[in-house]
C-alpha positions as CSV (number, residue, x, y, z in Angstrom):
1,M,0.0,0.0,0.0
2,A,1.4,3.4,-0.9
3,S,2.0,5.6,2.1
4,D,-0.6,8.2,0.9
5,D,-3.4,5.7,0.3
6,V,-6.3,5.8,2.7
7,P,-6.2,2.5,4.6
8,R,-9.0,0.2,3.4
9,R,-10.3,-0.6,6.8
10,H,-10.8,3.1,7.5
11,R,-12.4,4.1,4.2
12,T,-15.9,5.2,4.8
13,T,-18.0,3.6,2.1
14,V,-20.3,4.9,-0.5
15,R,-22.4,7.6,0.8
16,R,-22.5,5.9,4.1
17,L,-20.8,7.3,7.0
18,R,-18.3,4.7,6.5
19,A,-15.8,2.7,8.3
20,V,-15.0,-0.1,5.9
21,P,-16.2,-1.3,2.4
22,A,-18.4,-4.2,2.8
23,G,-18.5,-6.9,0.1
24,L,-17.0,-7.8,-3.2
25,A,-19.8,-9.2,-5.3
26,T,-23.5,-9.6,-5.3
27,G,-24.6,-13.0,-4.2
28,I,-27.0,-14.6,-1.8
29,L,-26.3,-16.5,1.3
30,V,-27.6,-19.8,0.0
31,T,-25.1,-19.9,-2.9
32,G,-22.3,-18.0,-1.2
33,L,-21.1,-20.2,1.6
34,V,-17.8,-21.7,2.5
35,A,-17.9,-25.1,4.1
36,V,-16.9,-24.5,7.7
37,P,-18.4,-26.9,10.2
38,A,-20.7,-25.4,12.8
39,H,-19.0,-27.4,15.5
40,A,-15.5,-26.1,14.9
41,A,-13.6,-25.7,18.1
42,G,-12.3,-22.4,19.5
43,A,-9.4,-21.5,21.8
44,G,-11.3,-22.8,24.9
45,P,-14.6,-24.0,26.0
46,S,-17.3,-21.6,24.9
47,P,-20.1,-20.2,27.1
48,G,-23.3,-22.1,26.5
49,S,-26.7,-21.1,25.5
50,A,-29.7,-21.6,27.7
51,T,-29.7,-25.2,26.6
52,G,-26.2,-25.7,27.8
53,A,-24.7,-26.2,24.3
54,A,-22.1,-23.8,22.8
55,I,-23.8,-20.7,21.4
56,G,-24.6,-21.2,17.7
57,T,-24.5,-25.0,17.6
58,T,-28.2,-25.7,18.1
59,A,-31.3,-24.6,16.2
60,G,-33.6,-22.2,17.9
61,T,-36.6,-19.9,17.3
62,A,-37.9,-16.5,18.3
63,G,-41.4,-15.8,17.1
64,D,-41.3,-15.9,13.3
65,A,-37.5,-16.1,13.3
66,R,-35.4,-19.3,13.2
67,Y,-31.7,-19.9,13.6
68,D,-30.1,-23.0,12.0
69,P,-26.5,-24.0,12.4
70,G,-24.6,-24.3,9.1
71,P,-21.7,-23.2,7.0
72,C,-20.1,-19.8,7.5
73,P,-21.1,-16.9,5.3
74,K,-19.1,-16.1,2.3
75,T,-16.8,-13.0,2.6
76,P,-15.2,-11.0,-0.2
77,D,-11.8,-11.5,1.4
78,P,-10.5,-14.5,3.4
79,V,-11.3,-14.2,7.1
80,A,-9.1,-16.6,9.0
81,A,-11.2,-16.6,12.1
82,L,-14.1,-18.3,10.2
83,K,-12.0,-21.5,10.3
84,T,-12.9,-21.9,14.0
85,A,-16.2,-20.0,14.1
86,R,-19.6,-21.5,14.8
87,C,-21.9,-20.4,12.0
88,G,-25.4,-20.5,10.7
89,T,-28.3,-18.6,9.3
90,L,-31.1,-16.5,10.9
91,T,-34.3,-16.6,8.8
92,V,-36.7,-13.8,9.4
93,P,-39.7,-12.2,7.7
94,E,-38.6,-9.5,5.2
95,N,-41.4,-7.3,6.6
96,R,-42.6,-8.1,10.1
97,D,-46.0,-6.5,9.2
98,K,-46.4,-9.4,6.8
99,P,-45.2,-12.4,8.8
100,D,-46.5,-14.9,6.2
101,G,-44.7,-13.1,3.4
102,R,-41.2,-13.4,1.9
103,K,-38.4,-14.6,4.2
104,I,-34.8,-13.4,4.2
105,R,-31.7,-15.1,5.5
106,L,-28.9,-13.5,7.4
107,G,-25.5,-15.0,7.8
108,V,-24.2,-15.6,11.4
109,A,-20.7,-16.2,12.6
110,I,-19.7,-16.6,16.2
111,V,-16.0,-16.3,17.0
112,P,-15.0,-18.1,20.2
113,A,-13.3,-16.2,23.0
114,A,-9.6,-16.5,23.3
115,A,-9.8,-17.1,27.0
116,R,-9.8,-20.6,28.5
117,Q,-12.7,-19.7,30.7
118,P,-14.9,-17.3,28.7
119,K,-17.4,-14.9,30.3
120,P,-21.0,-16.1,29.9
121,D,-22.2,-12.9,28.1
122,P,-21.1,-12.6,24.5
123,V,-20.6,-9.4,22.5
124,V,-22.6,-8.8,19.3
125,W,-21.0,-6.5,16.7
126,L,-23.1,-4.0,14.8
127,A,-21.4,-2.9,11.6
128,G,-21.0,0.5,10.1
129,G,-22.3,1.9,6.9
130,P,-25.2,1.8,6.6
131,G,-24.5,-1.1,4.2
132,D,-21.4,-2.8,5.6
133,D,-21.5,-6.5,6.4
134,A,-20.5,-7.4,10.0
135,V,-19.0,-10.7,8.9
136,G,-16.5,-8.8,6.8
137,E,-15.5,-6.7,9.8
138,I,-14.4,-9.6,11.9
139,P,-10.7,-8.8,11.4
140,L,-11.3,-5.2,12.7
141,A,-13.0,-6.5,15.8
142,L,-10.4,-9.2,16.6
143,D,-7.4,-7.0,15.9
144,G,-8.7,-4.9,18.8
145,G,-9.0,-8.0,21.0
146,L,-12.7,-7.9,21.3
147,N,-12.9,-11.7,21.8
148,R,-10.3,-11.7,24.5
149,D,-12.8,-12.8,27.2
150,R,-16.0,-13.3,25.3
151,D,-17.5,-14.9,22.2
152,V,-18.3,-12.3,19.6
153,V,-21.4,-12.7,17.4
154,F,-21.4,-11.3,13.9
155,M,-24.5,-11.2,11.8
156,S,-24.9,-9.7,8.4
157,Q,-27.5,-7.0,8.6
158,R,-30.4,-7.4,6.2
159,G,-29.5,-6.6,2.6
160,T,-25.7,-6.8,3.2
161,Y,-23.1,-8.9,1.3
162,S,-23.6,-12.2,3.0
163,A,-27.4,-11.9,3.4
164,D,-30.0,-13.3,1.1
165,P,-31.0,-11.2,-0.7
166,A,-27.9,-9.0,-0.9
167,L,-28.9,-5.5,-2.0
168,T,-25.6,-4.5,-3.5
169,C,-25.6,-2.4,-6.7
170,P,-22.2,-2.6,-8.5
171,N,-23.5,0.0,-11.0
172,V,-23.5,2.6,-8.3
173,D,-19.9,1.7,-7.3
174,E,-18.9,1.8,-10.9
175,F,-20.4,5.3,-11.3
176,N,-18.6,6.5,-8.2
177,A,-15.3,5.2,-9.8
178,R,-16.0,7.1,-13.0
179,A,-17.0,10.2,-11.1
180,V,-13.4,10.9,-10.0
181,G,-13.0,12.4,-13.4
182,L,-16.1,14.7,-13.0
183,V,-16.7,17.9,-11.1
184,Y,-17.9,16.5,-7.8
185,D,-20.8,18.8,-7.1
186,A,-21.8,19.8,-10.6
187,P,-25.5,19.5,-11.5
188,S,-24.5,17.2,-14.4
189,T,-22.7,14.9,-12.0
190,G,-25.8,14.9,-9.8
191,R,-28.0,13.8,-12.6
192,L,-25.7,10.9,-13.5
193,H,-25.6,9.9,-9.8
194,V,-29.4,9.9,-9.5
195,D,-29.6,7.9,-12.7
196,A,-27.3,5.2,-11.1
197,T,-29.4,5.2,-8.0
198,R,-32.6,4.8,-10.0
199,A,-31.2,1.9,-12.0
200,C,-30.2,0.3,-8.7
201,R,-33.7,0.7,-7.4
202,E,-35.3,-0.7,-10.5
203,R,-33.1,-3.8,-10.5
204,L,-33.9,-4.6,-6.9
205,A,-37.6,-3.9,-7.2
206,A,-37.7,-6.2,-10.2
207,R,-36.4,-9.0,-8.0
208,G,-39.4,-8.5,-5.7
209,V,-37.5,-6.8,-2.9
210,D,-39.6,-4.8,-0.4
211,L,-37.3,-1.8,-0.3
212,A,-39.0,-0.2,2.6
213,A,-38.3,-3.2,4.8
214,Y,-34.6,-2.5,4.9
215,N,-34.3,-0.1,7.8
216,S,-33.0,0.3,11.3
217,S,-36.1,-0.9,13.1
218,E,-36.3,-4.1,11.2
219,S,-32.6,-4.7,11.7
220,A,-32.9,-4.1,15.4
221,A,-35.7,-6.7,15.6
222,D,-33.4,-9.1,13.7
223,Y,-30.8,-8.8,16.5
224,A,-33.4,-9.1,19.2
225,D,-34.6,-12.3,17.5
226,L,-31.1,-13.6,17.1
227,R,-30.4,-13.3,20.8
228,V,-33.5,-15.3,21.7
229,A,-33.0,-17.9,19.0
230,L,-29.4,-18.5,20.1
231,G,-30.6,-19.0,23.7
232,V,-28.5,-16.1,25.0
233,D,-29.8,-14.6,28.3
234,Q,-27.7,-11.5,28.1
235,W,-25.2,-10.0,25.7
236,N,-23.2,-6.9,25.2
237,V,-23.8,-4.7,22.1
238,F,-20.9,-3.0,20.4
239,G,-21.6,-0.7,17.4
240,I,-19.3,1.4,15.2
241,S,-20.3,4.4,13.0
242,Y,-23.8,3.7,11.6
243,G,-23.8,0.7,14.0
244,T,-24.2,3.2,16.8
245,D,-27.4,4.6,15.3
246,L,-28.7,1.0,15.0
247,A,-27.6,0.2,18.6
248,L,-29.5,3.2,19.9
249,V,-32.6,2.1,18.0
250,Y,-32.1,-1.4,19.3
251,M,-31.7,-0.2,22.9
252,R,-34.9,1.8,22.6
253,E,-37.1,-0.8,20.9
254,H,-35.8,-4.1,22.3
255,P,-33.9,-3.4,25.6
256,E,-34.5,-6.9,26.9
257,G,-31.3,-9.0,27.4
258,I,-28.9,-6.2,26.8
259,R,-26.2,-6.1,29.5
260,S,-24.2,-3.2,28.1
261,V,-23.8,-1.1,25.0
262,G,-20.6,0.3,23.4
263,L,-20.9,3.1,20.9
264,D,-17.8,4.1,18.9
265,G,-18.2,7.0,16.3
266,V,-21.6,8.1,17.6
267,L,-24.4,8.8,15.1
268,P,-27.6,9.8,17.0
269,P,-30.8,8.6,15.2
270,S,-32.5,11.8,16.4
271,T,-30.2,14.1,14.4
272,A,-28.6,11.9,11.7
273,G,-28.6,13.6,8.3
274,P,-26.7,16.0,6.1
275,A,-26.8,18.9,8.6
276,L,-25.0,16.8,11.2
277,T,-22.3,15.9,8.8
278,W,-21.3,19.5,8.4
279,D,-21.0,20.0,12.2
280,S,-18.9,16.8,12.4
281,A,-16.6,17.9,9.5
282,R,-16.0,21.3,11.3
283,E,-15.2,19.6,14.5
284,G,-12.9,17.0,13.0
285,F,-11.1,19.4,10.8
286,D,-10.5,21.8,13.7
287,G,-9.1,19.1,15.8
288,L,-6.5,18.2,13.2
289,F,-5.6,21.8,12.3
290,Q,-5.3,22.8,16.0
291,A,-3.0,19.8,16.7
292,C,-0.7,21.0,13.9
293,A,-0.8,24.5,15.3
294,R,0.2,23.3,18.7
295,Q,3.2,21.4,17.3
296,P,6.0,24.0,16.7
297,A,7.5,22.2,13.7
298,C,4.2,21.8,12.0
299,N,3.0,25.3,12.8
300,S,6.2,26.8,11.5
301,R,6.2,24.8,8.2
302,Y,2.4,24.9,7.6
303,P,1.1,28.1,9.4
304,N,-2.6,29.0,9.4
305,L,-3.5,25.5,8.0
306,S,-7.2,26.1,8.5
307,A,-7.1,29.3,6.5
308,T,-5.1,27.6,3.8
309,F,-7.7,24.8,3.6
310,D,-10.6,27.3,3.4
311,R,-8.8,29.2,0.6
312,L,-8.2,26.0,-1.3
313,V,-11.8,25.0,-1.1
314,R,-12.9,28.4,-2.6
315,Q,-10.2,28.4,-5.2
316,L,-10.9,24.8,-6.4
317,E,-14.6,25.4,-6.5
318,A,-14.1,28.4,-8.7
319,R,-11.4,26.7,-10.9
320,P,-11.4,22.9,-10.5
321,V,-8.0,21.3,-11.0
322,T,-7.6,18.4,-13.4
323,T,-4.7,16.0,-13.1
324,T,-3.7,12.4,-13.9
325,V,-2.3,9.9,-11.4
326,S,-1.0,6.4,-11.6
327,L,-2.8,3.8,-9.3
328,P,-1.8,0.3,-8.4
329,G,-3.3,-2.3,-10.7
330,R,-4.4,0.2,-13.4
331,P,-2.3,0.2,-16.5
332,Q,-3.2,3.7,-17.7
333,P,-3.1,7.0,-15.8
334,V,-6.4,8.0,-14.3
335,K,-8.0,11.5,-14.8
336,V,-8.9,13.1,-11.5
337,V,-10.9,16.4,-11.0
338,L,-10.6,18.2,-7.7
339,D,-13.1,20.9,-6.9
340,G,-14.0,22.4,-3.5
341,G,-16.6,19.8,-2.7
342,A,-14.2,17.0,-3.5
343,L,-11.6,18.5,-1.3
344,V,-14.0,18.8,1.7
345,T,-15.2,15.2,1.3
346,W,-11.6,14.0,0.9
347,L,-10.6,15.5,4.2
348,T,-13.5,13.8,6.1
349,S,-11.7,10.5,5.4
350,A,-8.1,11.8,5.2
351,T,-8.1,12.6,8.9
352,H,-7.2,8.9,9.2
353,L,-3.9,9.9,7.7
354,A,-3.6,13.0,9.9
355,A,0.2,13.0,10.0
356,G,0.3,13.6,6.2
357,V,-2.6,16.0,5.8
358,P,-0.6,19.3,6.3
359,R,1.9,18.2,3.8
360,S,-0.8,17.2,1.3
361,L,-2.5,20.5,1.6
362,D,0.7,22.4,1.2
363,E,1.6,20.5,-1.9
364,L,-1.9,21.3,-3.3
365,A,-1.4,25.0,-2.5
366,H,1.8,24.9,-4.4
367,G,0.4,23.4,-7.6
368,K,1.0,19.7,-6.8
369,P,-2.4,18.0,-6.5
370,Q,-1.2,14.5,-7.2
371,R,-0.9,13.3,-3.6
372,I,-4.5,14.2,-2.7
373,A,-5.7,13.1,-6.2
374,R,-4.2,9.6,-5.6
375,Q,-6.0,9.3,-2.2
376,W,-9.3,10.6,-3.6
377,A,-9.3,8.2,-6.6
378,G,-7.5,5.2,-5.0
379,G,-10.4,3.9,-2.9
380,K,-13.1,4.5,-5.5
381,L,-11.1,2.8,-8.3
382,S,-10.1,-0.2,-6.2
383,P,-11.6,-3.4,-7.4
384,Q,-12.5,-4.1,-3.8
385,S,-14.9,-1.1,-3.8
386,V,-17.3,-2.7,-6.3
387,G,-20.2,-4.9,-5.1
388,R,-19.4,-4.9,-1.4
389,V,-21.8,-2.2,-0.1
390,S,-25.5,-2.7,0.4
391,H,-26.9,0.4,-1.3
392,G,-30.4,-1.0,-0.8
393,L,-29.9,-0.9,3.0
394,A,-28.1,2.4,2.9
395,Y,-30.9,4.1,0.9
396,G,-33.5,2.4,3.1
397,V,-32.0,4.2,6.1
398,F,-31.2,7.5,4.5
399,C,-34.5,7.8,2.7
400,R,-36.9,6.6,5.4
401,E,-35.1,7.8,8.6
402,W,-33.0,10.9,7.7
403,I,-34.2,12.8,4.7
404,P,-37.9,13.0,5.5
405,F,-37.1,14.8,8.7
406,E,-34.6,17.3,7.4
407,S,-35.1,19.8,4.5
408,E,-32.4,20.8,2.0
409,A,-32.6,24.3,3.4
410,E,-31.8,23.0,6.9
411,G,-28.8,21.1,5.6
412,L,-27.6,24.2,3.7
413,R,-28.0,26.4,6.8
414,A,-26.0,23.9,8.9
415,G,-23.2,24.1,6.3
416,Q,-23.3,27.9,6.3
417,R,-23.0,27.9,10.1
418,A,-20.0,25.5,10.1
419,F,-18.2,27.0,7.1
420,P,-19.5,30.5,6.4
421,S,-16.8,31.3,3.8
422,Y,-17.6,28.3,1.6
423,P,-19.4,28.8,-1.7
424,R,-23.1,27.8,-1.8
425,S,-22.3,25.1,-4.4
426,V,-20.1,23.4,-1.9
427,L,-22.5,23.7,1.0
428,A,-25.4,22.4,-1.1
429,Q,-23.9,18.9,-1.0
430,A,-23.0,17.6,2.5
431,P,-19.8,15.6,2.8
432,Q,-20.2,12.0,1.6
433,L,-24.0,12.6,1.1
434,A,-24.0,14.5,-2.2
435,F,-27.3,14.7,-4.0
436,L,-29.0,12.7,-1.3
437,H,-32.4,14.5,-1.5
438,A,-32.6,13.8,-5.2
439,D,-31.5,10.2,-4.7
440,C,-34.2,9.7,-2.1
441,D,-36.8,11.1,-4.5
442,A,-35.7,8.4,-6.9
443,W,-35.6,5.7,-4.2
444,H,-39.2,6.4,-3.4
445,V,-39.9,4.7,-0.1
446,P,-42.3,5.9,2.6
447,A,-40.9,7.8,5.6
448,A,-40.4,5.9,8.8
449,P,-42.7,6.8,11.8
450,R,-41.6,10.0,13.4
451,S,-40.6,8.0,16.5
452,I,-37.5,6.9,14.6
453,R,-36.1,10.3,15.5
454,D,-36.8,9.9,19.3
455,V,-33.8,10.1,21.6
456,T,-32.9,6.9,23.4
457,R,-33.5,7.0,27.1
458,G,-32.6,4.3,29.6
459,D,-30.2,3.0,32.3
460,I,-28.3,0.3,30.3
461,P,-24.6,0.9,31.0
462,T,-23.2,2.5,27.9
463,L,-19.8,3.4,26.7
464,V,-20.0,6.5,24.5
465,M,-16.7,6.8,22.7
466,S,-15.7,9.4,20.2
467,A,-12.5,10.4,18.4
468,G,-10.8,13.8,18.3
469,F,-10.1,13.8,14.6
470,D,-13.4,12.3,13.6
471,A,-14.8,14.4,10.8
472,Q,-17.7,12.0,10.0
473,T,-19.4,11.6,13.4
474,G,-18.1,14.4,15.5
475,A,-17.1,14.0,19.2
476,R,-19.9,16.4,20.3
477,N,-22.4,13.7,19.4
478,G,-21.2,11.7,22.4
479,P,-22.3,14.0,25.2
480,Y,-25.5,14.7,23.3
481,V,-26.5,11.0,23.3
482,A,-25.3,10.5,26.9
483,R,-27.7,13.2,28.3
484,T,-30.5,10.7,28.3
485,L,-28.6,7.6,29.3
486,S,-28.3,7.6,33.0
487,R,-25.4,5.2,33.3
488,A,-23.2,6.4,30.4
489,T,-19.4,6.8,30.4
490,V,-18.3,9.4,27.9
491,V,-14.8,9.4,26.5
492,T,-13.1,11.1,23.6
493,I,-9.9,9.5,22.3
494,P,-7.7,12.4,21.0
495,Y,-5.6,12.4,17.8
496,V,-7.5,9.5,16.0
497,A,-10.2,9.6,13.4
498,H,-13.6,7.9,12.9
499,V,-13.9,4.6,14.8
500,A,-11.3,4.9,17.5
501,F,-11.4,1.2,18.3
502,A,-9.9,0.5,14.9
503,A,-6.7,2.6,15.5
504,S,-6.2,3.2,19.2
505,P,-4.9,0.6,21.7
506,C,-6.2,3.0,24.4
507,A,-9.7,2.8,22.9
508,Q,-9.4,-1.0,22.8
509,D,-8.3,-1.2,26.4
510,I,-11.2,1.1,27.5
511,T,-13.6,-1.1,25.6
512,L,-12.4,-4.3,27.2
513,S,-12.4,-2.7,30.6
514,F,-16.0,-1.5,30.0
515,L,-17.1,-5.0,29.1
516,N,-15.7,-6.3,32.4
517,T,-17.1,-3.4,34.6
518,P,-19.7,-1.5,32.5
519,T,-20.3,1.1,35.2
520,A,-16.7,1.9,35.9
521,P,-14.4,1.3,33.0
522,K,-10.8,2.4,33.3
523,T,-10.1,5.4,31.0
524,G,-6.8,6.7,32.4
525,C,-4.9,5.9,29.2
526,V,-6.5,8.9,27.5
527,A,-4.3,11.2,29.5
528,T,-1.1,9.6,28.2
529,L,-1.9,10.0,24.5
530,K,0.3,12.1,22.2
531,P,-0.5,13.9,18.9
532,P,1.0,12.4,15.7
533,A,4.3,13.6,14.5
534,F,3.2,15.5,11.4
535,E,5.2,15.1,8.2
536,I,7.5,18.0,7.6
537,A,8.6,18.3,4.0
538,P,11.7,20.3,3.2
539,K,11.0,23.7,1.6
540,S,11.5,23.7,-2.1
């Protein structure tokens, strides 16, 4: 991987508030399985279900849902942990208002605890996106040691890569790849984007998919049914990015059997939408720029970095820059267009590469856009970016739960408050959510009940964890959510970007401490954290 490529596990997908791309090809669970025995052994004896058997090894039901042990879900990339996982399928109604209607199947993988004497309460992982497949995020969870003391349960959310049906739309991914050569926020680009969205919808609808049934409430019910069908008395919920939105809905609608909840990269269901992304971008950008300003070498070499960035946004929006870059695996140079909107959206993910951001912006300011152009194009043009994300689930969430409750004018005003110097054409398209209102007009699903925007209240012990450089789900979301959770612990991990657990050993330690003592996790490591050593390029 080139040093200036955005790490794949940190790329935020599609239009989702992303953490990782989700799948490689469309396919359904029934035909996309690898033969891994459901009784495969783990590192030690596994905690049992209510029946006494290891979790995931026996069939079970919960209302109209049924779990059956079986082969492990197919993943786009090899996942070594599946060799010892206990796997199966949860079958549920596509639409619970029509229990006798179509059934869908969700892939389940249970990774055994590493400990010889595991704790009895497993962890269930809620993936980001919306549209990522939890099974594909197993390496991210295990790299952080989440299965140290407990089994970890991964289930593909409805519509994602290892579910049946999988609502992936490669045509949208392919358009996003072509769009690196277009002006990001031009109306002509928007029309093409909506055309791709409409084609995705038409293809899925022609397959008989009930598009309105792919939403957070149905997904929350899927997890509630899974717990009961597995025979688990209590479990711990851990969600990242959009998974925190889903976790908060789950807590509110199905609190039974939840011992604790961990939220990392907090997205409140009550405020999720384009307006919130502008606030998060401002907060994450400021965190990075201020860290540079406090570091003498960075501040001396790259003074007034925030002002430089704002100036570049205005300049590029007025006169987009076109360049060509070479990318791994592509025989021909790739045309890349950078305008102001592209630069803003680039930085929302590039905070994962914080140490190199000041140098990248300085090079751009001095007529060298290639470093940023490679990052901007690299993820979108990677073969791994096609066919992994469930656009059907993503639009189901966006177009039922977000857009009906926030006007375009409200999103624009939020952008103007956060970035008053930016041109209106930039502010009209929120970072990572460009043309979303028009896309939702094309997606054409009914709005969710207004209760989807309710705040979540309760006394379930909750870890509310944010990241100081997070420009996608800003750190202020954490205290906002915690106001109505009476046993919440709020912590911000400085100097890391979206999904702190993925990059910070401190965040991982806090999470594991929280799982052991949910009302009193150890957070002292936060005080020991240091800012990154920013790259200092020699002056030319």
